[in-house]
All heavy atoms as TSV, in Angstrom:
chain	resi	resn	atom	element	x	y	z
A	1	MET	N	N	79.458	80.123	63.869
A	1	MET	CA	C	80.454	81.140	64.137
A	1	MET	C	C	81.024	80.923	65.536
A	1	MET	O	O	80.296	80.794	66.498
A	1	MET	CB	C	79.821	82.527	64.020
A	1	MET	CG	C	80.772	83.641	64.425
A	1	MET	SD	S	79.972	85.242	64.546
A	1	MET	CE	C	80.526	85.948	63.017
A	2	ASP	N	N	82.328	80.887	65.624
A	2	ASP	CA	C	83.019	80.729	66.904
A	2	ASP	C	C	82.985	82.050	67.662
A	2	ASP	O	O	83.243	83.109	67.101
A	2	ASP	CB	C	84.459	80.291	66.649
A	2	ASP	CG	C	85.202	79.939	67.919
A	2	ASP	OD1	O	84.561	79.886	68.986
A	2	ASP	OD2	O	86.414	79.708	67.840
A	3	ILE	N	N	82.675	81.997	68.946
A	3	ILE	CA	C	82.554	83.214	69.756
A	3	ILE	C	C	83.875	83.978	69.844
A	3	ILE	O	O	83.898	85.194	69.977
A	3	ILE	CB	C	82.006	82.889	71.156
A	3	ILE	CG1	C	81.536	84.156	71.838
A	3	ILE	CG2	C	83.032	82.166	71.985
A	3	ILE	CD1	C	80.660	83.924	73.035
A	4	ASP	N	N	85.003	83.276	69.746
A	4	ASP	CA	C	86.314	83.913	69.845
A	4	ASP	C	C	86.766	84.589	68.554
A	4	ASP	O	O	87.772	85.285	68.538
A	4	ASP	CB	C	87.366	82.897	70.272
A	4	ASP	CG	C	87.155	82.408	71.696
A	4	ASP	OD1	O	86.567	83.166	72.488
A	4	ASP	OD2	O	87.582	81.291	72.006
A	5	GLU	N	N	86.023	84.402	67.467
A	5	GLU	CA	C	86.409	84.979	66.182
A	5	GLU	C	C	86.530	86.493	66.222
A	5	GLU	O	O	87.359	87.074	65.542
A	5	GLU	CB	C	85.380	84.614	65.101
A	5	GLU	CG	C	85.632	83.312	64.429
A	5	GLU	CD	C	84.627	83.053	63.331
A	5	GLU	OE1	O	84.151	84.010	62.701
A	5	GLU	OE2	O	84.329	81.883	63.104
A	6	ASN	N	N	85.687	87.141	67.005
A	6	ASN	CA	C	85.659	88.595	67.017
A	6	ASN	C	C	86.631	89.211	68.019
A	6	ASN	O	O	86.751	90.430	68.084
A	6	ASN	CB	C	84.239	89.088	67.328
A	6	ASN	CG	C	83.275	88.693	66.230
A	6	ASN	OD1	O	83.631	88.683	65.073
A	6	ASN	ND2	N	82.063	88.365	66.608
A	7	LEU	N	N	87.299	88.388	68.785
A	7	LEU	CA	C	88.252	88.900	69.755
A	7	LEU	C	C	89.556	89.284	69.053
A	7	LEU	O	O	89.953	88.643	68.088
A	7	LEU	CB	C	88.542	87.842	70.828
A	7	LEU	CG	C	87.368	87.460	71.716
A	7	LEU	CD1	C	87.777	86.337	72.666
A	7	LEU	CD2	C	86.867	88.648	72.501
A	8	PRO	N	N	90.215	90.342	69.539
A	8	PRO	CA	C	91.500	90.705	68.921
A	8	PRO	C	C	92.539	89.626	69.175
A	8	PRO	O	O	92.492	88.920	70.181
A	8	PRO	CB	C	91.875	92.001	69.630
A	8	PRO	CG	C	91.103	92.011	70.889
A	8	PRO	CD	C	89.860	91.196	70.647
A	9	LEU	N	N	93.468	89.498	68.245
A	9	LEU	CA	C	94.533	88.518	68.390
A	9	LEU	C	C	95.500	88.974	69.475
A	9	LEU	O	O	95.731	90.158	69.660
A	9	LEU	CB	C	95.283	88.352	67.069
A	9	LEU	CG	C	94.458	87.817	65.897
A	9	LEU	CD1	C	95.301	87.817	64.635
A	9	LEU	CD2	C	93.937	86.428	66.194
A	10	ARG	N	N	96.060	88.037	70.177
A	10	ARG	CA	C	97.052	88.353	71.201
A	10	ARG	C	C	98.326	88.839	70.525
A	10	ARG	O	O	98.604	88.509	69.373
A	10	ARG	CB	C	97.374	87.108	72.045
A	10	ARG	CG	C	96.202	86.581	72.804
A	10	ARG	CD	C	96.104	87.277	74.114
A	10	ARG	NE	N	94.999	86.708	74.871
A	10	ARG	CZ	C	94.584	87.196	75.993
A	10	ARG	NH1	N	95.141	88.262	76.488
A	10	ARG	NH2	N	93.599	86.644	76.630
A	11	GLY	N	N	99.129	89.583	71.253
A	11	GLY	CA	C	100.342	90.158	70.694
A	11	GLY	C	C	101.545	89.247	70.744
A	11	GLY	O	O	102.641	89.699	71.000
A	12	THR	N	N	101.362	87.963	70.515
A	12	THR	CA	C	102.486	87.033	70.609
A	12	THR	C	C	103.351	87.029	69.358
A	12	THR	O	O	104.532	86.733	69.451
A	12	THR	CB	C	101.998	85.598	70.872
A	12	THR	OG1	O	101.120	85.212	69.823
A	12	THR	CG2	C	101.294	85.488	72.206
A	13	GLU	N	N	102.804	87.368	68.221
A	13	GLU	CA	C	103.582	87.323	66.984
A	13	GLU	C	C	104.772	88.287	67.012
A	13	GLU	O	O	105.876	87.896	66.634
A	13	GLU	CB	C	102.700	87.591	65.769
A	13	GLU	CG	C	103.406	87.362	64.454
A	13	GLU	CD	C	103.985	85.952	64.298
A	13	GLU	OE1	O	103.355	84.983	64.735
A	13	GLU	OE2	O	105.087	85.848	63.733
A	14	PRO	N	N	104.628	89.534	67.473
A	14	PRO	CA	C	105.810	90.408	67.544
A	14	PRO	C	C	106.893	89.852	68.468
A	14	PRO	O	O	108.085	89.990	68.185
A	14	PRO	CB	C	105.256	91.729	68.084
A	14	PRO	CG	C	103.823	91.723	67.689
A	14	PRO	CD	C	103.406	90.272	67.774
A	15	LEU	N	N	106.497	89.203	69.548
A	15	LEU	CA	C	107.479	88.608	70.459
A	15	LEU	C	C	108.223	87.474	69.772
A	15	LEU	O	O	109.454	87.369	69.869
A	15	LEU	CB	C	106.806	88.110	71.734
A	15	LEU	CG	C	107.724	87.486	72.766
A	15	LEU	CD1	C	108.812	88.468	73.202
A	15	LEU	CD2	C	106.932	87.010	73.957
A	16	LYS	N	N	107.505	86.632	69.053
A	16	LYS	CA	C	108.149	85.533	68.326
A	16	LYS	C	C	109.130	86.087	67.299
A	16	LYS	O	O	110.233	85.560	67.135
A	16	LYS	CB	C	107.107	84.660	67.639
A	16	LYS	CG	C	106.317	83.800	68.589
A	16	LYS	CD	C	105.280	82.992	67.839
A	16	LYS	CE	C	104.405	82.201	68.789
A	16	LYS	NZ	N	103.353	81.461	68.087
A	17	GLN	N	N	108.733	87.153	66.628
A	17	GLN	CA	C	109.597	87.777	65.633
A	17	GLN	C	C	110.846	88.356	66.300
A	17	GLN	O	O	111.958	88.211	65.793
A	17	GLN	CB	C	108.832	88.864	64.901
A	17	GLN	CG	C	109.574	89.461	63.744
A	17	GLN	CD	C	108.728	90.473	63.004
A	17	GLN	OE1	O	107.590	90.750	63.372
A	17	GLN	NE2	N	109.280	91.041	61.962
A	18	LEU	N	N	110.676	88.978	67.444
A	18	LEU	CA	C	111.792	89.546	68.190
A	18	LEU	C	C	112.783	88.461	68.594
A	18	LEU	O	O	114.003	88.650	68.497
A	18	LEU	CB	C	111.270	90.273	69.436
A	18	LEU	CG	C	112.294	90.950	70.322
A	18	LEU	CD1	C	112.864	92.182	69.629
A	18	LEU	CD2	C	111.672	91.332	71.643
A	19	LEU	N	N	112.282	87.324	69.034
A	19	LEU	CA	C	113.147	86.233	69.479
A	19	LEU	C	C	113.943	85.598	68.339
A	19	LEU	O	O	115.004	85.020	68.566
A	19	LEU	CB	C	112.313	85.164	70.191
A	19	LEU	CG	C	111.664	85.607	71.497
A	19	LEU	CD1	C	110.737	84.530	72.029
A	19	LEU	CD2	C	112.710	85.981	72.527
A	20	ARG	N	N	113.426	85.709	67.127
A	20	ARG	CA	C	114.117	85.135	65.965
A	20	ARG	C	C	115.106	86.115	65.334
A	20	ARG	O	O	115.888	85.736	64.464
A	20	ARG	CB	C	113.103	84.710	64.909
A	20	ARG	CG	C	112.292	83.494	65.274
A	20	ARG	CD	C	111.494	82.994	64.080
A	20	ARG	NE	N	110.655	84.033	63.517
A	20	ARG	CZ	C	109.340	84.141	63.683
A	20	ARG	NH1	N	108.700	83.250	64.389
A	20	ARG	NH2	N	108.654	85.113	63.125
A	21	GLU	N	N	115.076	87.365	65.747
A	21	GLU	CA	C	115.901	88.391	65.117
A	21	GLU	C	C	117.388	88.108	65.320
A	21	GLU	O	O	117.828	87.760	66.413
A	21	GLU	CB	C	115.552	89.753	65.707
A	21	GLU	CG	C	116.166	90.906	64.949
A	21	GLU	CD	C	115.702	92.240	65.497
A	21	GLU	OE1	O	114.588	92.311	66.028
A	21	GLU	OE2	O	116.466	93.201	65.380
A	22	ASP	N	N	118.159	88.288	64.258
A	22	ASP	CA	C	119.607	88.093	64.299
A	22	ASP	C	C	120.237	89.285	65.022
A	22	ASP	O	O	120.060	90.438	64.632
A	22	ASP	CB	C	120.150	87.995	62.871
A	22	ASP	CG	C	121.640	87.740	62.821
A	22	ASP	OD1	O	122.231	87.377	63.859
A	22	ASP	OD2	O	122.216	87.898	61.722
A	23	LEU	N	N	120.973	89.001	66.073
A	23	LEU	CA	C	121.609	90.059	66.860
A	23	LEU	C	C	123.015	90.409	66.374
A	23	LEU	O	O	123.586	91.416	66.796
A	23	LEU	CB	C	121.671	89.640	68.337
A	23	LEU	CG	C	120.335	89.359	69.026
A	23	LEU	CD1	C	120.573	88.903	70.460
A	23	LEU	CD2	C	119.438	90.577	68.987
A	24	ASP	N	N	123.561	89.603	65.488
A	24	ASP	CA	C	124.929	89.816	65.021
A	24	ASP	C	C	125.178	91.206	64.422
A	24	ASP	O	O	126.225	91.797	64.684
A	24	ASP	CB	C	125.341	88.734	64.017
A	24	ASP	CG	C	125.566	87.387	64.687
A	24	ASP	OD1	O	125.769	87.362	65.929
A	24	ASP	OD2	O	125.540	86.367	63.975
A	25	PRO	N	N	124.258	91.756	63.642
A	25	PRO	CA	C	124.546	93.064	63.040
A	25	PRO	C	C	124.487	94.245	64.024
A	25	PRO	O	O	124.910	95.347	63.690
A	25	PRO	CB	C	123.456	93.244	61.976
A	25	PRO	CG	C	122.741	91.963	61.866
A	25	PRO	CD	C	123.047	91.172	63.090
A	26	LEU	N	N	124.003	94.027	65.229
A	26	LEU	CA	C	123.832	95.119	66.176
A	26	LEU	C	C	125.132	95.445	66.906
A	26	LEU	O	O	125.895	94.551	67.275
A	26	LEU	CB	C	122.742	94.774	67.198
A	26	LEU	CG	C	121.347	94.504	66.641
A	26	LEU	CD1	C	120.403	94.106	67.759
A	26	LEU	CD2	C	120.819	95.705	65.889
A	27	SER	N	N	125.357	96.729	67.118
A	27	SER	CA	C	126.527	97.170	67.869
A	27	SER	C	C	126.285	96.970	69.366
A	27	SER	O	O	125.154	96.705	69.796
A	27	SER	CB	C	126.800	98.648	67.591
A	27	SER	OG	O	125.771	99.443	68.179
A	28	ILE	N	N	127.325	97.148	70.150
A	28	ILE	CA	C	127.191	97.033	71.602
A	28	ILE	C	C	126.198	98.064	72.120
A	28	ILE	O	O	125.349	97.750	72.951
A	28	ILE	CB	C	128.572	97.182	72.287
A	28	ILE	CG1	C	129.434	95.959	71.958
A	28	ILE	CG2	C	128.421	97.363	73.786
A	28	ILE	CD1	C	130.870	96.063	72.444
A	29	ASP	N	N	126.294	99.284	71.619
A	29	ASP	CA	C	125.366	100.329	72.058
A	29	ASP	C	C	123.920	99.993	71.681
A	29	ASP	O	O	123.000	100.226	72.464
A	29	ASP	CB	C	125.751	101.688	71.468
A	29	ASP	CG	C	127.005	102.270	72.115
A	29	ASP	OD1	O	127.323	101.870	73.259
A	29	ASP	OD2	O	127.654	103.116	71.470
A	30	GLU	N	N	123.729	99.436	70.498
A	30	GLU	CA	C	122.385	99.040	70.085
A	30	GLU	C	C	121.854	97.905	70.958
A	30	GLU	O	O	120.673	97.893	71.313
A	30	GLU	CB	C	122.380	98.623	68.606
A	30	GLU	CG	C	122.583	99.785	67.655
A	30	GLU	CD	C	122.812	99.342	66.225
A	30	GLU	OE1	O	123.495	98.315	65.994
A	30	GLU	OE2	O	122.317	100.048	65.326
A	31	LEU	N	N	122.726	96.984	71.308
A	31	LEU	CA	C	122.317	95.880	72.179
A	31	LEU	C	C	121.970	96.391	73.574
A	31	LEU	O	O	120.990	95.949	74.179
A	31	LEU	CB	C	123.416	94.819	72.257
A	31	LEU	CG	C	123.633	93.988	70.985
A	31	LEU	CD1	C	124.918	93.197	71.093
A	31	LEU	CD2	C	122.437	93.093	70.718
A	32	LYS	N	N	122.757	97.334	74.086
A	32	LYS	CA	C	122.461	97.912	75.395
A	32	LYS	C	C	121.123	98.650	75.377
A	32	LYS	O	O	120.335	98.537	76.324
A	32	LYS	CB	C	123.584	98.859	75.827
A	32	LYS	CG	C	124.848	98.136	76.241
A	32	LYS	CD	C	125.939	99.119	76.640
A	32	LYS	CE	C	127.199	98.389	77.067
A	32	LYS	NZ	N	128.273	99.330	77.450
A	33	GLU	N	N	120.851	99.382	74.306
A	33	GLU	CA	C	119.569	100.084	74.177
A	33	GLU	C	C	118.419	99.089	74.104
A	33	GLU	O	O	117.375	99.280	74.714
A	33	GLU	CB	C	119.581	100.973	72.930
A	33	GLU	CG	C	118.273	101.684	72.671
A	33	GLU	CD	C	117.853	102.636	73.785
A	33	GLU	OE1	O	118.729	103.164	74.499
A	33	GLU	OE2	O	116.636	102.847	73.950
A	34	ARG	N	N	118.629	98.024	73.382
A	34	ARG	CA	C	117.600	96.978	73.282
A	34	ARG	C	C	117.306	96.387	74.656
A	34	ARG	O	O	116.143	96.173	75.023
A	34	ARG	CB	C	118.092	95.898	72.314
A	34	ARG	CG	C	117.126	94.761	72.069
A	34	ARG	CD	C	117.808	93.757	71.153
A	34	ARG	NE	N	116.975	92.635	70.878
A	34	ARG	CZ	C	116.476	92.344	69.680
A	34	ARG	NH1	N	116.730	93.111	68.656
A	34	ARG	NH2	N	115.726	91.281	69.518
A	35	ILE	N	N	118.355	96.118	75.420
A	35	ILE	CA	C	118.185	95.578	76.777
A	35	ILE	C	C	117.387	96.545	77.638
A	35	ILE	O	O	116.485	96.134	78.375
A	35	ILE	CB	C	119.554	95.244	77.404
A	35	ILE	CG1	C	120.167	94.030	76.708
A	35	ILE	CG2	C	119.434	95.014	78.907
A	35	ILE	CD1	C	121.631	93.787	77.062
A	36	GLU	N	N	117.695	97.825	77.576
A	36	GLU	CA	C	116.973	98.827	78.362
A	36	GLU	C	C	115.496	98.867	77.977
A	36	GLU	O	O	114.615	98.968	78.841
A	36	GLU	CB	C	117.612	100.206	78.217
A	36	GLU	CG	C	118.943	100.328	78.921
A	36	GLU	CD	C	118.886	99.935	80.390
A	36	GLU	OE1	O	117.985	100.403	81.107
A	36	GLU	OE2	O	119.749	99.147	80.823
A	37	GLN	N	N	115.218	98.778	76.689
A	37	GLN	CA	C	113.827	98.766	76.230
A	37	GLN	C	C	113.104	97.516	76.718
A	37	GLN	O	O	111.940	97.578	77.124
A	37	GLN	CB	C	113.763	98.877	74.705
A	37	GLN	CG	C	114.185	100.229	74.196
A	37	GLN	CD	C	114.273	100.288	72.683
A	37	GLN	OE1	O	114.135	99.281	71.979
A	37	GLN	NE2	N	114.519	101.481	72.167
A	38	LEU	N	N	113.789	96.386	76.679
A	38	LEU	CA	C	113.185	95.144	77.158
A	38	LEU	C	C	112.948	95.188	78.663
A	38	LEU	O	O	111.922	94.717	79.154
A	38	LEU	CB	C	114.056	93.942	76.776
A	38	LEU	CG	C	114.099	93.621	75.277
A	38	LEU	CD1	C	115.187	92.596	74.986
A	38	LEU	CD2	C	112.756	93.142	74.782
A	39	LYS	N	N	113.884	95.776	79.405
A	39	LYS	CA	C	113.694	95.931	80.852
A	39	LYS	C	C	112.481	96.807	81.144
A	39	LYS	O	O	111.710	96.520	82.076
A	39	LYS	CB	C	114.946	96.529	81.495
A	39	LYS	CG	C	116.093	95.556	81.629
A	39	LYS	CD	C	117.299	96.242	82.263
A	39	LYS	CE	C	118.466	95.300	82.400
A	39	LYS	NZ	N	119.645	95.968	82.992
A	40	SER	N	N	112.311	97.858	80.350
A	40	SER	CA	C	111.139	98.723	80.515
A	40	SER	C	C	109.850	97.956	80.249
A	40	SER	O	O	108.851	98.120	80.952
A	40	SER	CB	C	111.221	99.926	79.578
A	40	SER	OG	O	112.252	100.783	79.957
A	41	GLU	N	N	109.875	97.103	79.250
A	41	GLU	CA	C	108.692	96.311	78.924
A	41	GLU	C	C	108.413	95.292	80.023
A	41	GLU	O	O	107.255	95.051	80.384
A	41	GLU	CB	C	108.859	95.613	77.573
A	41	GLU	CG	C	107.671	94.804	77.134
A	41	GLU	CD	C	106.384	95.600	76.967
A	41	GLU	OE1	O	106.410	96.840	76.962
A	41	GLU	OE2	O	105.314	94.969	76.834
A	42	ILE	N	N	109.454	94.707	80.584
A	42	ILE	CA	C	109.289	93.773	81.703
A	42	ILE	C	C	108.666	94.493	82.887
A	42	ILE	O	O	107.728	93.981	83.516
A	42	ILE	CB	C	110.633	93.124	82.087
A	42	ILE	CG1	C	111.074	92.142	80.995
A	42	ILE	CG2	C	110.540	92.415	83.439
A	42	ILE	CD1	C	112.515	91.682	81.124
A	43	ALA	N	N	109.155	95.679	83.188
A	43	ALA	CA	C	108.604	96.464	84.304
A	43	ALA	C	C	107.137	96.798	84.052
A	43	ALA	O	O	106.305	96.746	84.972
A	43	ALA	CB	C	109.415	97.738	84.503
A	44	ARG	N	N	106.799	97.119	82.823
A	44	ARG	CA	C	105.406	97.421	82.471
A	44	ARG	C	C	104.523	96.194	82.668
A	44	ARG	O	O	103.418	96.284	83.213
A	44	ARG	CB	C	105.332	97.913	81.018
A	44	ARG	CG	C	103.988	98.444	80.604
A	44	ARG	CD	C	104.080	99.073	79.224
A	44	ARG	NE	N	104.090	98.088	78.167
A	44	ARG	CZ	C	103.021	97.761	77.443
A	44	ARG	NH1	N	101.853	98.333	77.670
A	44	ARG	NH2	N	103.120	96.868	76.487
A	45	CYS	N	N	105.014	95.031	82.269
A	45	CYS	CA	C	104.258	93.786	82.443
A	45	CYS	C	C	104.096	93.452	83.923
A	45	CYS	O	O	103.011	93.052	84.359
A	45	CYS	CB	C	104.954	92.633	81.718
A	45	CYS	SG	S	104.898	92.737	79.926
A	46	GLU	N	N	105.170	93.627	84.690
A	46	GLU	CA	C	105.094	93.349	86.128
A	46	GLU	C	C	104.115	94.294	86.813
A	46	GLU	O	O	103.364	93.880	87.703
A	46	GLU	CB	C	106.479	93.457	86.759
A	46	GLU	CG	C	107.385	92.314	86.353
A	46	GLU	CD	C	108.816	92.456	86.846
A	46	GLU	OE1	O	109.246	93.588	87.141
A	46	GLU	OE2	O	109.498	91.411	86.923
A	47	SER	N	N	104.089	95.538	86.385
A	47	SER	CA	C	103.149	96.506	86.936
A	47	SER	C	C	101.705	96.088	86.640
A	47	SER	O	O	100.830	96.179	87.502
A	47	SER	CB	C	103.433	97.891	86.349
A	47	SER	OG	O	102.496	98.827	86.802
A	48	LYS	N	N	101.469	95.610	85.442
A	48	LYS	CA	C	100.137	95.141	85.056
A	48	LYS	C	C	99.734	93.924	85.885
A	48	LYS	O	O	98.585	93.810	86.334
A	48	LYS	CB	C	100.114	94.814	83.563
A	48	LYS	CG	C	98.787	94.375	83.038
A	48	LYS	CD	C	97.768	95.483	83.110
A	48	LYS	CE	C	96.466	95.038	82.463
A	48	LYS	NZ	N	95.405	95.994	82.692
A	49	ILE	N	N	100.670	93.018	86.106
A	49	ILE	CA	C	100.405	91.839	86.935
A	49	ILE	C	C	100.040	92.259	88.353
A	49	ILE	O	O	99.077	91.754	88.934
A	49	ILE	CB	C	101.624	90.883	86.943
A	49	ILE	CG1	C	101.762	90.200	85.587
A	49	ILE	CG2	C	101.511	89.849	88.061
A	49	ILE	CD1	C	103.078	89.453	85.414
A	50	ASN	N	N	100.818	93.190	88.921
A	50	ASN	CA	C	100.551	93.659	90.277
A	50	ASN	C	C	99.187	94.334	90.377
A	50	ASN	O	O	98.449	94.110	91.341
A	50	ASN	CB	C	101.651	94.606	90.744
A	50	ASN	CG	C	102.962	93.897	90.969
A	50	ASN	OD1	O	102.999	92.701	91.217
A	50	ASN	ND2	N	104.045	94.628	90.867
A	51	ALA	N	N	98.850	95.142	89.387
A	51	ALA	CA	C	97.554	95.813	89.390
A	51	ALA	C	C	96.417	94.793	89.290
A	51	ALA	O	O	95.406	94.903	89.990
A	51	ALA	CB	C	97.473	96.817	88.250
A	52	ALA	N	N	96.586	93.798	88.421
A	52	ALA	CA	C	95.559	92.771	88.265
A	52	ALA	C	C	95.414	91.947	89.544
A	52	ALA	O	O	94.296	91.604	89.944
A	52	ALA	CB	C	95.892	91.874	87.073
A	53	SER	N	N	96.532	91.648	90.200
A	53	SER	CA	C	96.486	90.885	91.450
A	53	SER	C	C	95.787	91.676	92.541
A	53	SER	O	O	94.984	91.123	93.299
A	53	SER	CB	C	97.900	90.526	91.907
A	53	SER	OG	O	98.498	89.644	91.008
A	54	SER	N	N	96.081	92.973	92.617
A	54	SER	CA	C	95.427	93.831	93.612
A	54	SER	C	C	93.930	93.915	93.349
A	54	SER	O	O	93.119	93.838	94.273
A	54	SER	CB	C	96.032	95.235	93.587
A	54	SER	OG	O	97.368	95.205	93.989
A	55	HIS	N	N	93.583	94.056	92.085
A	55	HIS	CA	C	92.166	94.128	91.711
A	55	HIS	C	C	91.459	92.819	92.065
A	55	HIS	O	O	90.352	92.827	92.610
A	55	HIS	CB	C	92.050	94.420	90.213
A	55	HIS	CG	C	90.652	94.540	89.730
A	55	HIS	ND1	N	89.854	95.608	90.022
A	55	HIS	CD2	C	89.896	93.705	88.969
A	55	HIS	CE1	C	88.666	95.443	89.462
A	55	HIS	NE2	N	88.669	94.297	88.815
A	56	ARG	N	N	92.117	91.721	91.790
A	56	ARG	CA	C	91.547	90.406	92.095
A	56	ARG	C	C	91.368	90.235	93.597
A	56	ARG	O	O	90.336	89.748	94.060
A	56	ARG	CB	C	92.453	89.313	91.524
A	56	ARG	CG	C	92.092	87.902	91.890
A	56	ARG	CD	C	91.001	87.361	90.997
A	56	ARG	NE	N	90.588	86.060	91.411
A	56	ARG	CZ	C	90.762	84.960	90.705
A	56	ARG	NH1	N	91.337	85.018	89.531
A	56	ARG	NH2	N	90.333	83.816	91.138
A	57	SER	N	N	92.373	90.633	94.371
A	57	SER	CA	C	92.278	90.526	95.838
A	57	SER	C	C	91.128	91.364	96.383
A	57	SER	O	O	90.410	90.922	97.276
A	57	SER	CB	C	93.586	90.959	96.486
A	57	SER	OG	O	94.634	90.077	96.127
A	58	ALA	N	N	90.975	92.568	95.837
A	58	ALA	CA	C	89.897	93.445	96.269
A	58	ALA	C	C	88.539	92.830	95.930
A	58	ALA	O	O	87.608	92.857	96.746
A	58	ALA	CB	C	90.040	94.816	95.644
A	59	ALA	N	N	88.425	92.256	94.754
A	59	ALA	CA	C	87.163	91.618	94.344
A	59	ALA	C	C	86.876	90.400	95.215
A	59	ALA	O	O	85.749	90.182	95.642
A	59	ALA	CB	C	87.225	91.226	92.870
A	60	ASP	N	N	87.909	89.605	95.486
A	60	ASP	CA	C	87.728	88.435	96.345
A	60	ASP	C	C	87.260	88.852	97.742
A	60	ASP	O	O	86.379	88.220	98.324
A	60	ASP	CB	C	89.028	87.632	96.441
A	60	ASP	CG	C	89.367	86.868	95.173
A	60	ASP	OD1	O	88.475	86.729	94.301
A	60	ASP	OD2	O	90.529	86.412	95.044
A	61	ALA	N	N	87.858	89.902	98.274
A	61	ALA	CA	C	87.474	90.373	99.611
A	61	ALA	C	C	86.041	90.887	99.613
A	61	ALA	O	O	85.302	90.681	100.576
A	61	ALA	CB	C	88.436	91.481	100.062
A	62	LEU	N	N	85.639	91.535	98.537
A	62	LEU	CA	C	84.293	92.086	98.448
A	62	LEU	C	C	83.249	90.973	98.414
A	62	LEU	O	O	82.200	91.082	99.032
A	62	LEU	CB	C	84.169	92.972	97.200
A	62	LEU	CG	C	82.816	93.616	96.961
A	62	LEU	CD1	C	82.490	94.608	98.083
A	62	LEU	CD2	C	82.807	94.324	95.619
A	63	PHE	N	N	83.539	89.917	97.685
A	63	PHE	CA	C	82.563	88.860	97.488
A	63	PHE	C	C	82.768	87.660	98.415
A	63	PHE	O	O	82.074	86.656	98.295
A	63	PHE	CB	C	82.554	88.408	96.026
A	63	PHE	CG	C	82.074	89.477	95.092
A	63	PHE	CD1	C	82.961	90.170	94.275
A	63	PHE	CD2	C	80.734	89.814	95.046
A	63	PHE	CE1	C	82.519	91.171	93.431
A	63	PHE	CE2	C	80.281	90.808	94.202
A	63	PHE	CZ	C	81.183	91.480	93.401
A	64	ARG	N	N	83.719	87.750	99.310
A	64	ARG	CA	C	83.999	86.659	100.248
A	64	ARG	C	C	82.802	86.509	101.198
A	64	ARG	O	O	82.276	87.480	101.712
A	64	ARG	CB	C	85.243	86.968	101.062
A	64	ARG	CG	C	85.679	85.787	101.914
A	64	ARG	CD	C	87.014	86.037	102.576
A	64	ARG	NE	N	88.060	86.157	101.550
A	64	ARG	CZ	C	88.971	87.121	101.549
A	64	ARG	NH1	N	89.007	88.030	102.484
A	64	ARG	NH2	N	89.887	87.169	100.596
A	65	LYS	N	N	82.414	85.302	101.367
A	65	LYS	CA	C	81.316	85.048	102.305
A	65	LYS	C	C	81.842	85.156	103.715
A	65	LYS	O	O	82.879	84.629	104.049
A	65	LYS	CB	C	80.721	83.647	102.061
A	65	LYS	CG	C	80.023	83.529	100.728
A	65	LYS	CD	C	79.427	82.163	100.547
A	65	LYS	CE	C	78.750	82.071	99.188
A	65	LYS	NZ	N	78.170	80.773	98.955
A	66	GLY	N	N	81.109	85.882	104.544
A	66	GLY	CA	C	81.628	86.095	105.876
A	66	GLY	C	C	80.639	85.724	106.877
A	66	GLY	O	O	80.375	85.530	107.892
């Protein structure tokens, strides 16, 4: 049994599906709303990155040999 078998799958499939979606049927307003939602998701990801970086820096400082 592979140790990674029990881990949840990463959320890459919805992103791949989003990238393949045909944008032609969408109106300008729908496209603008989509952009706003994507910007919100980008901000959420950037916030997570910043939090993880801060946590990592704090851990490094705690365990740094002095």
